[in-house]
C-alpha positions as CSV (number, residue, x, y, z in Angstrom):
1,X,-30.0,7.0,-2.2
2,X,-28.4,3.8,-2.8
3,X,-23.9,5.4,-3.1
4,X,-22.1,2.4,-2.4
5,X,-19.4,1.1,-5.1
6,X,-21.3,-0.2,-8.1
7,X,-20.8,-3.5,-8.9
8,X,-22.3,-4.8,-12.3
9,X,-22.4,-7.3,-14.7
10,X,-23.8,-6.8,-18.2
11,X,-26.1,-8.2,-21.4
12,X,-24.4,-8.2,-24.5
13,X,-26.6,-6.4,-27.0
14,X,-24.0,-5.9,-29.6
15,X,-25.6,-5.5,-33.5
16,X,-23.4,-4.4,-36.0
17,X,-24.2,-5.5,-39.6
18,X,-21.8,-7.7,-41.8
19,X,-21.7,-8.9,-45.3
20,X,-22.5,-5.5,-46.9
21,X,-25.3,-4.9,-44.3
22,X,-27.1,-8.0,-45.5
23,X,-26.7,-9.8,-42.3
24,X,-27.2,-8.5,-38.6
25,X,-25.2,-10.2,-35.7
26,X,-27.9,-9.6,-33.0
27,X,-26.2,-10.7,-29.9
28,X,-29.4,-10.8,-27.6
29,X,-30.7,-13.4,-30.3
30,X,-27.7,-15.2,-30.3
31,X,-27.5,-15.5,-26.5
32,X,-30.9,-16.6,-26.2
33,X,-32.1,-13.0,-24.0
34,X,-35.4,-12.3,-26.3
35,X,-36.6,-15.9,-24.7
36,X,-34.8,-16.1,-21.4
37,X,-34.8,-12.5,-20.4
38,X,-36.7,-12.9,-17.2
39,X,-34.3,-16.2,-16.1
40,X,-31.2,-13.7,-16.8
41,X,-32.7,-11.3,-14.8
42,X,-33.0,-14.1,-12.1
43,X,-29.6,-15.0,-12.6
44,X,-28.3,-10.9,-11.9
45,X,-30.1,-11.0,-8.6
46,X,-28.6,-14.6,-7.8
47,X,-24.9,-13.1,-7.9
48,X,-26.0,-10.0,-5.2
49,X,-25.9,-7.3,-8.0
50,X,-28.2,-4.9,-8.1
51,X,-27.0,-2.6,-11.0
52,X,-27.0,-3.7,-15.1
53,X,-25.3,-3.0,-17.9
54,X,-28.3,-3.1,-20.1
55,X,-30.1,-2.0,-23.3
56,X,-33.2,-2.4,-26.0
57,X,-32.6,-3.8,-29.0
58,X,-31.9,-0.7,-31.0
59,X,-32.4,-2.2,-34.5
60,X,-35.9,-3.5,-33.4
61,X,-37.3,-0.6,-31.1
62,X,-36.3,2.5,-33.5
63,X,-38.3,2.0,-36.6
64,X,-37.9,5.6,-37.9
65,X,-37.6,9.5,-36.9
66,X,-40.1,9.2,-33.9
67,X,-41.7,5.6,-34.5
68,X,-40.6,3.2,-31.8
69,X,-41.6,-0.2,-30.8
70,X,-41.4,-0.5,-27.2
71,X,-43.0,-3.6,-26.5
72,X,-40.0,-5.8,-25.7
73,X,-38.4,-2.7,-24.0
74,X,-41.6,-1.9,-22.0
75,X,-41.4,-5.6,-20.3
76,X,-37.6,-5.8,-19.5
77,X,-37.6,-2.3,-17.6
78,X,-41.1,-2.8,-16.3
79,X,-39.4,-6.0,-14.6
80,X,-36.1,-4.5,-13.6
81,X,-37.9,-1.9,-12.3
82,X,-40.2,-4.2,-10.2
83,X,-36.9,-6.1,-9.0
84,X,-35.2,-2.6,-8.1
85,X,-32.1,-3.4,-10.6
86,X,-30.9,-0.2,-11.6
87,X,-29.6,0.0,-15.0
88,X,-26.9,1.1,-16.9
89,X,-29.0,1.7,-20.4
90,X,-26.8,1.1,-23.5
91,X,-28.9,2.6,-26.0
92,X,-26.3,1.8,-29.1
93,X,-23.6,-0.9,-29.1
94,X,-22.0,-0.8,-32.4
95,X,-25.1,-0.8,-35.1
96,X,-27.5,1.4,-35.9
97,X,-31.5,0.1,-37.7
98,X,-31.0,-0.4,-41.1
99,X,-33.4,2.7,-42.2
100,X,-30.1,4.6,-40.8
101,X,-27.6,3.0,-42.9
102,X,-24.2,3.2,-41.1
103,X,-22.3,5.9,-39.1
104,X,-21.5,7.7,-42.0
105,X,-24.9,9.5,-42.0
106,X,-25.1,12.7,-41.3
107,X,-28.8,12.3,-40.2
108,X,-27.8,10.2,-37.4
109,X,-26.6,12.5,-34.5
110,X,-29.8,14.4,-34.3
111,X,-31.7,11.2,-34.8
112,X,-30.5,9.3,-32.2
113,X,-30.9,12.3,-30.1
114,X,-34.5,11.8,-30.7
115,X,-34.6,8.4,-29.9
116,X,-32.4,9.1,-26.6
117,X,-35.4,11.5,-25.2
118,X,-38.0,9.3,-26.3
119,X,-36.9,6.8,-24.3
120,X,-35.8,8.8,-21.2
121,X,-40.0,10.3,-21.4
122,X,-41.0,6.8,-21.5
123,X,-38.8,5.3,-18.3
124,X,-38.1,8.5,-16.6
125,X,-37.1,6.1,-13.5
126,X,-34.0,5.4,-15.4
127,X,-30.8,7.6,-14.4
128,X,-27.4,6.1,-15.9
129,X,-26.8,5.8,-18.8
130,X,-24.1,4.6,-21.5
131,X,-26.1,6.3,-24.7
132,X,-23.0,4.7,-27.4
133,X,-21.0,1.9,-26.0
134,X,-17.3,2.0,-27.2
135,X,-17.5,4.8,-30.1
136,X,-13.6,3.9,-30.3
137,X,-13.8,0.5,-31.2
138,X,-17.0,1.4,-33.3
139,X,-15.2,3.4,-35.6
140,X,-12.3,1.5,-36.3
141,X,-13.9,-1.7,-36.6
142,X,-16.8,-0.6,-39.0
143,X,-14.2,2.1,-41.1
144,X,-10.5,1.5,-40.5
145,X,-10.2,-2.4,-40.2
146,X,-13.5,-3.0,-42.5
147,X,-15.0,-5.5,-40.6
148,X,-18.7,-4.2,-39.7
149,X,-21.1,-1.5,-40.6
150,X,-19.8,0.5,-42.9
151,X,-16.7,-1.9,-43.9
152,X,-14.4,0.9,-45.0
153,X,-10.6,1.2,-44.4
154,X,-9.9,4.9,-44.9
155,X,-9.2,7.8,-42.3
156,X,-11.8,10.0,-43.8
157,X,-14.4,6.9,-43.1
158,X,-12.9,6.8,-40.0
159,X,-13.1,10.8,-39.0
160,X,-16.5,10.9,-40.0
161,X,-17.5,8.2,-38.4
162,X,-16.2,9.3,-34.7
163,X,-17.6,12.8,-35.3
164,X,-21.2,11.6,-35.8
165,X,-21.2,8.7,-33.2
166,X,-19.2,11.4,-30.9
167,X,-21.6,14.3,-32.0
168,X,-24.9,11.3,-31.4
169,X,-23.2,10.6,-28.0
170,X,-23.3,14.1,-27.1
171,X,-26.7,15.3,-28.2
172,X,-27.9,12.2,-26.7
173,X,-26.8,13.3,-23.2
174,X,-28.3,16.4,-23.5
175,X,-31.6,15.5,-24.6
176,X,-31.7,12.7,-21.9
177,X,-30.8,15.6,-19.2
178,X,-34.2,17.7,-20.2
179,X,-35.9,14.8,-18.8
180,X,-33.7,13.8,-15.8
181,X,-31.7,16.5,-14.5
182,X,-29.7,14.1,-12.4
183,X,-28.9,11.9,-15.1
184,X,-25.3,10.0,-14.9
185,X,-23.4,9.0,-18.1
186,X,-20.7,6.4,-17.8
187,X,-18.9,5.9,-21.2
188,X,-17.6,2.5,-21.7
189,X,-14.6,3.1,-23.6
190,X,-11.8,0.4,-24.7
191,X,-8.4,1.6,-22.9
192,X,-6.0,1.0,-25.5
193,X,-2.2,1.3,-25.5
194,X,0.1,0.5,-28.7
195,X,3.5,-0.6,-28.0
196,X,6.6,-0.4,-30.5
197,X,8.1,-3.5,-31.4
198,X,11.4,-1.8,-33.3
199,X,13.0,1.9,-33.3
200,X,11.2,2.2,-36.6
201,X,7.9,1.6,-35.1
202,X,8.1,4.5,-32.6
203,X,6.5,7.0,-35.0
204,X,3.7,4.5,-36.1
205,X,3.0,3.7,-32.2
206,X,2.9,7.4,-31.2
207,X,0.2,8.1,-33.8
208,X,-2.0,5.3,-32.6
209,X,-1.6,6.4,-29.2
210,X,-2.9,9.7,-29.9
211,X,-5.6,8.6,-32.0
212,X,-7.0,6.2,-29.4
213,X,-8.0,9.4,-27.3
214,X,-10.0,11.0,-30.1
215,X,-13.7,9.4,-29.0
216,X,-13.0,10.7,-25.5
217,X,-11.0,13.8,-26.2
218,X,-14.3,15.2,-28.4
219,X,-16.4,13.7,-26.1
220,X,-15.2,15.6,-23.0
221,X,-14.1,18.8,-25.1
222,X,-10.6,18.1,-24.3
223,X,-8.4,20.4,-27.0
224,X,-6.4,17.0,-29.2
225,X,-2.6,17.7,-30.0
226,X,-1.7,19.3,-33.0
227,X,-0.9,16.1,-34.8
228,X,-4.5,15.2,-34.5
229,X,-5.7,18.3,-35.3
230,X,-4.6,18.3,-38.8
231,X,-5.1,14.7,-39.1
232,X,-9.1,15.3,-38.4
233,X,-8.5,18.5,-40.5
234,X,-6.9,16.6,-43.3
235,X,-9.6,13.7,-43.0
236,X,-12.5,16.1,-43.4
237,X,-13.4,17.7,-39.9
238,X,-14.6,21.0,-40.4
239,X,-13.2,23.6,-38.1
240,X,-16.7,24.5,-36.9
241,X,-17.6,20.7,-36.2
242,X,-14.2,20.5,-34.1
243,X,-15.4,23.6,-31.7
244,X,-19.2,22.1,-31.5
245,X,-17.4,19.4,-28.9
246,X,-15.4,22.2,-27.2
247,X,-18.3,24.0,-26.5
248,X,-21.0,21.4,-25.7
249,X,-19.4,19.0,-23.5
250,X,-21.0,17.2,-20.7
251,X,-17.9,16.4,-18.7
252,X,-19.5,17.6,-15.4
253,X,-22.3,14.6,-15.7
254,X,-19.4,11.9,-16.6
255,X,-17.8,8.5,-15.5
256,X,-15.3,7.4,-17.8
257,X,-16.3,3.9,-17.6
258,X,-13.4,1.8,-19.1
259,X,-12.7,-1.5,-20.8
260,X,-9.5,-3.8,-20.4
261,X,-9.4,-7.3,-21.8
262,X,-6.2,-8.9,-22.9
263,X,-6.6,-7.9,-26.8
264,X,-6.2,-4.1,-25.5
265,X,-2.5,-4.0,-25.8
266,X,-0.8,-4.3,-29.3
267,X,2.4,-4.3,-30.9
268,X,2.6,-2.0,-33.5
269,X,5.4,-2.6,-36.5
270,X,7.8,-0.1,-38.7
271,X,5.1,-0.5,-41.4
272,X,2.3,0.6,-39.0
273,X,0.5,-3.0,-39.0
274,X,-0.5,-4.1,-35.3
275,X,-1.1,-7.2,-33.6
276,X,-1.9,-8.3,-30.1
277,X,0.5,-8.3,-27.5
278,X,-1.4,-9.5,-25.0
279,X,-1.3,-8.2,-21.1
280,X,1.9,-6.4,-20.5
281,X,0.7,-2.9,-18.7
282,X,-2.3,-4.6,-17.8
283,X,-5.4,-2.2,-16.4
284,X,-3.8,-0.3,-13.3
285,X,-1.6,1.4,-15.8
286,X,-3.5,2.1,-18.5
287,X,-6.5,3.6,-16.2
288,X,-3.8,6.0,-15.1
289,X,-2.9,7.4,-18.6
290,X,-6.9,7.9,-19.2
291,X,-7.4,9.1,-15.7
292,X,-4.7,11.6,-15.8
293,X,-5.5,12.8,-19.3
294,X,-9.8,13.4,-18.4
295,X,-9.2,13.6,-14.4
296,X,-13.3,12.0,-14.1
297,X,-14.4,9.4,-11.6
298,X,-13.7,5.9,-13.2
299,X,-15.4,2.7,-13.4
300,X,-14.0,-0.6,-14.9
301,X,-17.0,-1.5,-17.3
302,X,-16.1,-4.4,-19.4
303,X,-13.5,-7.2,-18.8
304,X,-13.6,-10.8,-19.3
305,X,-11.5,-13.7,-20.3
306,X,-12.5,-17.4,-21.6
307,X,-13.1,-20.6,-19.1
308,X,-10.1,-22.5,-20.3
309,X,-9.4,-26.3,-20.3
310,X,-8.1,-26.0,-16.4
311,X,-11.4,-24.3,-15.8
312,X,-10.0,-21.5,-13.7
313,X,-8.6,-19.4,-15.8
314,X,-11.5,-16.9,-16.3
315,X,-11.4,-17.2,-11.8
316,X,-7.7,-16.4,-12.1
317,X,-8.4,-13.0,-14.5
318,X,-11.2,-11.8,-12.4
319,X,-8.7,-12.1,-9.6
320,X,-5.9,-10.5,-11.3
321,X,-8.7,-7.5,-12.9
322,X,-10.1,-7.0,-8.9
323,X,-6.1,-6.6,-7.4
324,X,-5.8,-3.9,-10.4
325,X,-8.8,-2.4,-9.3
326,X,-8.0,-1.9,-5.6
327,X,-4.2,-0.7,-6.8
328,X,-5.7,2.1,-8.6
329,X,-8.1,3.1,-6.0
330,X,-5.7,3.3,-3.2
331,X,-3.6,5.2,-5.7
332,X,-6.0,8.0,-5.1
333,X,-8.0,7.5,-8.2
334,X,-11.9,7.6,-7.6
335,X,-12.6,4.5,-9.2
336,X,-16.1,3.5,-8.5
337,X,-17.4,0.6,-9.9
338,X,-16.2,-2.4,-11.7
339,X,-18.3,-5.0,-14.3
340,X,-17.6,-8.7,-15.3
341,X,-18.9,-8.7,-19.0
342,X,-21.3,-10.4,-19.9
343,X,-23.9,-12.2,-17.4
344,X,-23.9,-15.2,-19.9
345,X,-21.3,-16.5,-22.5
346,X,-21.5,-15.0,-25.5
347,X,-21.5,-15.8,-29.3
348,X,-18.8,-15.5,-32.0
349,X,-17.0,-13.0,-30.5
350,X,-14.0,-14.9,-31.3
351,X,-14.1,-13.6,-34.6
352,X,-14.9,-10.2,-33.8
353,X,-18.3,-10.8,-34.9
354,X,-17.3,-10.7,-38.5
355,X,-18.2,-14.5,-39.0
356,X,-21.5,-15.8,-38.4
357,X,-20.6,-19.2,-37.6
358,X,-22.4,-19.8,-34.0
359,X,-19.4,-20.4,-32.1
360,X,-19.9,-20.4,-28.2
361,X,-17.7,-18.3,-26.4
362,X,-17.2,-19.3,-22.6
363,X,-17.0,-15.4,-21.3
364,X,-19.9,-15.5,-19.3
365,X,-20.8,-15.6,-15.3
366,X,-23.0,-18.3,-16.7
367,X,-23.2,-20.4,-19.7
368,X,-25.8,-20.5,-22.3
369,X,-27.7,-23.0,-20.8
370,X,-27.6,-20.5,-17.8
371,X,-25.9,-23.2,-15.3
372,X,-23.2,-20.9,-13.4
373,X,-19.5,-20.9,-14.4
374,X,-16.5,-21.1,-11.4
375,X,-16.1,-17.9,-12.4
376,X,-19.7,-16.2,-11.6
377,X,-19.8,-18.4,-8.4
378,X,-16.3,-16.4,-7.9
379,X,-17.8,-13.2,-8.9
380,X,-21.0,-13.6,-6.3
381,X,-18.2,-14.7,-3.3
382,X,-16.3,-11.3,-4.3
383,X,-19.2,-9.1,-4.1
384,X,-20.2,-10.4,-0.8
385,X,-17.0,-10.0,0.8
386,X,-16.3,-6.6,-0.6
387,X,-19.6,-4.9,-1.1
388,X,-19.9,-3.8,2.6
389,X,-16.4,-2.7,3.0
390,X,-16.0,-0.1,-0.3
391,X,-18.4,2.4,0.8
392,X,-17.3,3.2,4.1
393,X,-13.1,4.6,2.7
394,X,-14.6,7.5,2.2
395,X,-17.8,9.4,1.9
396,X,-16.9,12.2,-0.7
397,X,-16.5,9.5,-3.7
398,X,-19.9,8.2,-3.3
399,X,-21.9,8.1,-6.4
400,X,-25.4,9.8,-5.9
401,X,-27.5,6.4,-7.8
402,X,-30.8,7.1,-7.0
403,X,-32.3,3.3,-7.1
404,X,-35.3,2.7,-9.5
405,X,-37.8,2.5,-6.2
406,X,-36.3,5.4,-4.7
407,X,-37.6,7.6,-7.7
408,X,-40.1,10.2,-6.9
409,X,-41.5,11.1,-10.2
410,X,-44.6,9.2,-12.3
411,X,-44.2,5.8,-13.6
412,X,-46.7,4.9,-16.3
413,X,-47.8,1.3,-15.3
414,X,-47.6,-0.8,-18.0
415,X,-50.2,-4.0,-18.1
416,X,-47.9,-6.8,-19.9
417,X,-51.4,-8.1,-20.6
418,X,-52.7,-4.7,-22.1
419,X,-52.8,-4.9,-26.0
420,X,-51.6,-1.4,-26.0
421,X,-48.5,-2.3,-24.1
422,X,-46.6,-2.5,-27.3
423,X,-47.9,-0.4,-29.1
424,X,-46.0,1.5,-31.7
425,X,-45.5,5.3,-31.3
426,X,-45.4,7.2,-34.5
């Protein structure tokens, strides 16, 4: 059993649709992973990492109710198993298949639970999951900002998306636990804060600061405050739907994964408009706010910064985030892991995937030619230096991770050369 501090990276698998659903922004495609997946797994090992945030492309794998094309997933997950890399499987990252439509579809939660259960049965050695990535961000960008998927801008659409995303996440966890009772669920959720720019902006800032918790409140079965309860009911949630979240949560199986970037803090003006504030409080302060609310073990599941003209900007950001992680740990919070996201540079995140421009964003540990960046070198050294030290700090705060090669159950051997290996399951 591998039970140390979890150092990880991730392979970006966002796939929202834009332009009224006509165009899908598939980051696995844009970043060349379908072509270079074996090399990408080599790079993970080159960094000395044993854990990877990773998931198959939902829109290519899930063809319909109980219809799946496992061809690519079979190849990739067999290779991860061979290498003894433990994936944190990211099943839904900002987009759904065309046949689902978008997050307004009320059938999505039950259908997605079926997909999650089928995945768990096919890869029973997988223990760690993020069923739905950044539920709050997905709902905000799709239904309040009008950028992705639904491309709506109403509170009613937001509440509908949030309740469907969180219900899908919870039902997926239940489905996975039936197959893998010791499954660990690591939410990857954006930790945000809204700063009032003036006294007149205090009200709008307070609303935003309450709303930022909605996805996790519902996911963990935490009662929302009265203002948020009225907001939910005013915008289409039924009392019975709200009580579903109070009664079916799986908080005791969860680790609160939190993401922090320079863009996570916002200024709010009196008219309710928001704009980027840059880093004011920083990771440690905002993580304490979330930890005090949920009292769960924490994992820093995403951060990055562009390598700028000096070439060392991302390295300084890594060092700053790591100092924040140590500060949070030293303050008594059970913080069990850290992730630089992602392994390689990303494409078009400068427009939050709103524009299909092909702009390469220098956010990775490696560039898209798979050459290591200065931050990749720095992360490799950081992992090597700290990996042996952190687990010894506390016997009680070790996560019961079962590495792939330690899994005792039956594993279906999939021969990549076999014509049946990619068979579509109906």
